[in-house]
C-alpha positions in Angstrom: 41.5 -20.0 -13.9 38.0 -21.3 -13.9 37.3 -24.1 -16.6 33.7 -23.8 -17.9 31.5 -26.0 -20.1 28.3 -24.8 -21.8 25.9 -27.5 -22.3 23.7 -26.3 -25.2 25.0 -23.6 -27.8 21.5 -21.9 -28.8 20.2 -18.5 -28.2 21.4 -18.3 -24.3 24.5 -20.8 -24.5 26.2 -18.9 -27.4 26.1 -15.9 -25.8 27.1 -17.5 -22.3 30.0 -18.8 -24.2 31.0 -15.6 -25.6 30.8 -13.8 -22.3 32.9 -16.5 -20.6 35.4 -16.4 -23.4 36.0 -12.5 -22.6 36.5 -13.2 -19.0 40.5 -13.1 -17.9 39.9 -15.5 -15.1 37.5 -18.0 -17.0 38.4 -20.5 -19.9 35.9 -21.7 -21.8 36.6 -25.5 -22.6 33.9 -26.4 -24.6 30.3 -26.2 -25.8 27.9 -29.0 -26.8 25.4 -29.3 -29.8 22.8 -32.0 -30.2 22.8 -31.7 -34.1 25.5 -30.5 -36.4 23.8 -27.4 -37.8 24.8 -23.8 -38.5 25.1 -23.4 -34.7 27.9 -25.8 -34.4 29.5 -24.3 -37.4 29.3 -21.1 -35.4 30.9 -22.3 -32.6 33.7 -23.9 -34.7 34.2 -20.4 -36.5 34.5 -19.0 -32.8 37.4 -21.4 -32.0 35.3 -23.1 -29.5 35.9 -26.9 -29.1 32.8 -28.7 -30.1 31.0 -31.6 -28.0 28.2 -33.9 -28.6 25.4 -33.3 -26.1 24.7 -37.0 -26.3 26.5 -40.2 -26.7 24.8 -41.5 -29.8 25.6 -38.4 -31.6 29.3 -38.2 -32.7 28.9 -40.1 -36.0 26.5 -37.5 -36.9 28.8 -34.9 -36.6 31.4 -36.6 -38.2 29.3 -37.2 -41.4 28.5 -33.6 -41.4 32.4 -33.0 -41.5 32.8 -31.5 -37.9 35.8 -32.7 -35.8 34.2 -33.0 -32.3 36.5 -33.2 -28.9 34.1 -35.8 -27.1 30.6 -36.2 -25.6 28.9 -34.3 -22.6 30.3 -36.7 -20.2 34.0 -35.9 -21.9 33.5 -32.5 -21.3 32.1 -32.7 -17.8 35.3 -34.4 -16.7 37.5 -31.4 -17.7 35.6 -28.6 -16.0 35.1 -26.7 -13.0 31.4 -25.8 -13.8 29.0 -26.3 -16.5 26.2 -24.2 -17.4 22.9 -25.9 -18.6 21.8 -23.9 -21.3 19.4 -26.6 -22.8 15.6 -25.7 -23.6 13.5 -25.3 -20.7 12.9 -28.8 -18.9 15.9 -30.4 -20.5 17.8 -29.1 -17.6 16.1 -31.5 -14.9 16.8 -34.4 -17.4 20.6 -33.3 -17.3 20.9 -33.0 -13.7 21.9 -36.8 -12.9 24.6 -36.7 -15.4 26.3 -33.6 -13.6 26.0 -35.2 -10.4 27.4 -38.4 -11.7 30.3 -36.6 -12.7 30.3 -34.5 -9.4 30.3 -31.2 -11.5 28.8 -28.2 -10.2 26.1 -26.8 -12.5 24.2 -23.6 -13.4 20.8 -24.0 -14.8 18.7 -21.5 -16.3 15.2 -19.5 -15.5 13.1 -22.1 -17.5 13.6 -24.9 -14.8 11.7 -24.9 -12.0 13.0 -23.5 -8.5 13.8 -26.4 -6.8 16.4 -27.9 -9.4 19.2 -26.2 -7.8 20.3 -25.4 -4.5 19.5 -21.7 -4.7 18.3 -19.2 -7.2 20.6 -16.5 -8.3 20.7 -12.9 -9.3 23.6 -11.0 -8.6 22.2 -7.4 -7.8 19.2 -8.9 -5.6 19.9 -12.4 -3.8 20.9 -13.0 -0.5 24.5 -13.7 0.1 25.3 -17.5 -0.4 28.9 -17.4 1.0 27.9 -19.4 3.8 26.7 -22.3 1.9 29.5 -24.9 2.0 27.1 -27.2 0.3 26.3 -25.1 -2.6 27.0 -27.4 -6.1 24.1 -25.8 -8.2 22.4 -22.5 -9.0 19.4 -21.3 -11.2 19.6 -18.0 -12.9 16.2 -17.0 -12.9 14.3 -15.9 -16.0 14.8 -12.7 -18.0 11.9 -11.2 -16.8 12.7 -12.2 -13.0 16.2 -10.9 -13.5 14.6 -7.5 -14.9 12.3 -7.1 -12.1 14.8 -8.4 -9.3 17.4 -5.6 -10.5 14.7 -2.9 -10.2 13.0 -3.8 -7.1 16.1 -4.5 -5.1 17.2 -0.7 -4.9 14.0 0.4 -4.4 13.6 -2.2 -1.6 16.6 -1.0 0.1 16.2 2.8 -0.3 12.7 3.2 0.2 11.1 0.0 1.2 8.5 -1.8 -1.2 5.0 -2.0 0.0 3.6 -3.4 -2.8 4.7 -4.0 -6.5 2.2 -4.7 -9.2 3.6 -5.5 -12.6 2.0 -6.2 -16.3 4.4 -7.8 -18.4 3.9 -7.6 -22.0 5.6 -11.0 -23.4 7.4 -11.4 -26.9 5.6 -14.4 -28.6 8.9 -16.0 -29.5 12.7 -15.2 -30.1 13.4 -13.9 -33.7 14.9 -17.8 -34.4 11.6 -19.3 -33.1 9.3 -19.6 -36.1 7.3 -22.2 -34.5 6.2 -19.4 -31.8 3.3 -17.2 -31.2 0.8 -15.7 -31.3 0.8 -14.6 -34.8 -2.1 -11.8 -34.8 -3.2 -11.8 -31.3 -2.6 -11.0 -27.6 -3.5 -13.4 -25.0 -3.2 -13.6 -21.4 -0.2 -16.0 -20.4 -1.5 -17.2 -18.2 -5.1 -15.7 -17.7 -4.8 -16.5 -13.9 -3.4 -13.9 -11.8 -0.6 -13.8 -10.4 1.5 -15.2 -13.3 4.4 -17.5 -12.4 6.8 -14.3 -12.7 5.9 -12.8 -9.0 6.5 -15.7 -7.2 10.0 -16.3 -9.2 11.0 -12.9 -8.0 10.2 -14.5 -4.5 13.0 -16.9 -4.9 15.3 -13.9 -4.9 13.4 -11.2 -3.2 11.2 -13.5 -0.3 10.0 -10.2 1.6 9.0 -8.2 -1.5 5.2 -8.3 -2.0 4.7 -8.7 -5.6 2.1 -9.3 -8.2 2.5 -9.8 -11.5 -0.1 -10.3 -14.5 1.5 -11.1 -18.1 0.0 -11.2 -21.8 1.8 -12.5 -24.9 1.9 -10.5 -27.9 3.2 -11.0 -31.6 6.6 -9.4 -31.5 10.1 -11.0 -30.9 12.1 -8.2 -30.0 11.9 -7.8 -26.3 9.5 -7.8 -23.2 7.7 -4.6 -21.7 7.0 -4.2 -18.2 4.4 -1.7 -17.1 5.4 -1.1 -13.3 3.6 0.2 -10.1 5.4 0.3 -7.0 4.0 1.5 -3.7 6.9 2.5 -1.7 7.2 3.1 2.1 8.9 6.2 2.1 7.9 8.9 -0.5 10.5 10.0 -2.3 10.4 12.5 -5.4 10.7 11.6 -9.0 14.4 13.0 -9.3 15.3 11.0 -6.2 14.4 7.9 -7.8 15.9 8.6 -11.3 19.1 9.3 -9.5 18.9 6.0 -7.8 18.0 3.8 -10.8 20.6 5.7 -13.1 23.4 4.5 -10.1 22.6 0.9 -11.0 25.2 -0.5 -14.1 22.8 -3.0 -15.0 19.9 -0.4 -15.6 19.7 2.0 -18.5 17.6 5.0 -18.3 16.9 6.1 -21.7 16.9 10.1 -22.1 13.6 11.4 -23.6 15.7 13.1 -26.5 17.1 9.9 -27.4 14.2 9.2 -29.8 14.2 5.3 -28.4 10.3 4.8 -28.8 10.2 0.7 -28.4 12.2 -2.3 -28.8 13.3 -1.9 -32.3 14.7 1.5 -31.9 16.7 -0.1 -28.8 18.0 -2.6 -30.7 18.9 -0.8 -33.6 20.5 1.5 -30.9 22.7 -1.5 -29.5 23.9 -2.4 -32.7 24.9 0.9 -34.0 27.1 1.0 -30.9 28.8 -1.9 -31.3 26.9 -4.7 -29.2 27.1 -8.0 -30.7 24.1 -9.3 -31.9 22.1 -6.2 -30.8 22.3 -7.4 -27.3 21.2 -5.4 -24.2 22.1 -6.8 -21.2 20.4 -4.0 -18.9 16.9 -3.2 -17.9 16.0 -0.4 -20.5 14.0 2.3 -18.3 12.3 5.2 -20.2 13.4 8.1 -18.0 10.4 10.0 -18.7 8.1 7.1 -17.5 9.6 7.5 -13.9 7.2 9.6 -11.7 6.1 9.5 -8.4 2.6 10.3 -7.0 2.5 10.0 -3.0 4.1 6.8 -2.6 3.4 5.5 -5.8 6.2 4.8 -8.4 5.3 4.1 -12.0 7.7 3.5 -14.8 8.0 1.2 -18.1 11.0 -0.9 -18.7 12.0 -3.2 -21.3 13.9 -6.3 -21.0 15.7 -8.2 -23.7 14.9 -11.6 -23.1 18.2 -13.0 -25.0 20.5 -11.1 -23.2 20.2 -9.9 -19.6 20.6 -13.1 -18.0 24.1 -13.3 -19.7 25.9 -11.3 -17.1 24.2 -13.1 -14.3 25.4 -16.3 -15.4 29.2 -15.1 -15.5 28.5 -13.9 -11.8 26.8 -17.3 -10.9 30.1 -19.0 -12.3 32.3 -17.3 -9.7 29.4 -17.8 -7.1 30.1 -21.4 -7.4 34.1 -21.5 -8.1 35.7 -18.6 -6.8 36.0 -16.5 -3.4 35.2 -13.4 -5.3 32.6 -11.0 -3.5 29.5 -10.4 -5.2 30.5 -6.7 -5.9 33.6 -7.9 -7.3 32.4 -10.1 -9.6 29.7 -8.0 -10.8 32.5 -5.2 -11.6 34.6 -7.8 -13.2 31.9 -9.1 -15.6 30.4 -5.7 -16.2 34.2 -4.3 -17.4 34.8 -7.4 -19.6 31.5 -7.2 -21.5 31.1 -3.6 -21.6 28.0 -3.6 -19.3 26.2 -0.1 -18.7 24.7 2.1 -21.3 25.3 5.8 -20.8 23.7 7.7 -23.5 25.6 10.9 -25.1 22.0 12.8 -24.7 21.6 11.8 -21.2 23.0 15.2 -20.0 21.2 18.4 -19.4 22.8 20.5 -22.1 21.2 21.6 -25.2 20.0 19.1 -27.6 21.6 18.6 -31.0 19.8 20.4 -34.1 17.3 18.2 -35.6 17.4 17.3 -38.8 14.8 17.7 -41.1 14.0 15.1 -43.9 13.2 16.5 -47.1 10.7 14.2 -48.2 
């Protein structure tokens, strides 16, 4: 049993905690919070032991009526791995603490690439089994995760000569009231490439990829417009079949009526996904087209959720002998990763119901 602590119980941390708790080979020892707010209440209601993120905060939790199990240092002393889910940049400040306690650590994509021994994506990163010195991993960002999952099977099957991606990024998560823009679409950054292409190369170093990014006043998901020049020239049906075979890619059937992030999130909630989470890349099937050696498609990436299964796999990478394939299968089964719409078949479409208004 792998004993896991989650440092930071926010957008990513609460999802990672739930995912760890769902694994049969892991024990969620506890989670940390900086302040005794609604997030702390949520953790307690879920039965998670609560730790103060810094040593000067226990009194604040006591004043708010929360019983805590200790501070971060206490948590680090009783876990095999800590998953750092602190805001971007804080992981670098936490690293000396993890190292002082000799606790292997997993960081998130908001940190610089050199914070860890290696960057990680379960589907696409190079094997690390021969790294005896491996003490830390960085799970790459939501956008890099989505692109790595897509580009890896394409490169393995056809070869990627050049990938060009335009990312329309959400302005902020739903709870981030201080993010923007409010009524604008802005280059972010105005220079090309954006940081996403170089980040993909920490996972797929041989893939030539350029990225440009825009930020829009939405909170639901990121949208990628993808053009990949392949070394071979497959037909469109073959590419669709290839991508359909990837468990963490969801090909949205044309007849489903899922025309954007809002509908996708609604669909996820309706089929029982907690928080309406989408762990999979959501690729519009009808957008997949091949002209010569050029592949085109649109995909959406749920920035709050797609890195969650990767964090679980990263834990096993650091603390077990499970193969990458075995870990992904266990994670997917425990979480229910892998969408397969009833509308994906080739049978007749259900009769349309016409509204009477």
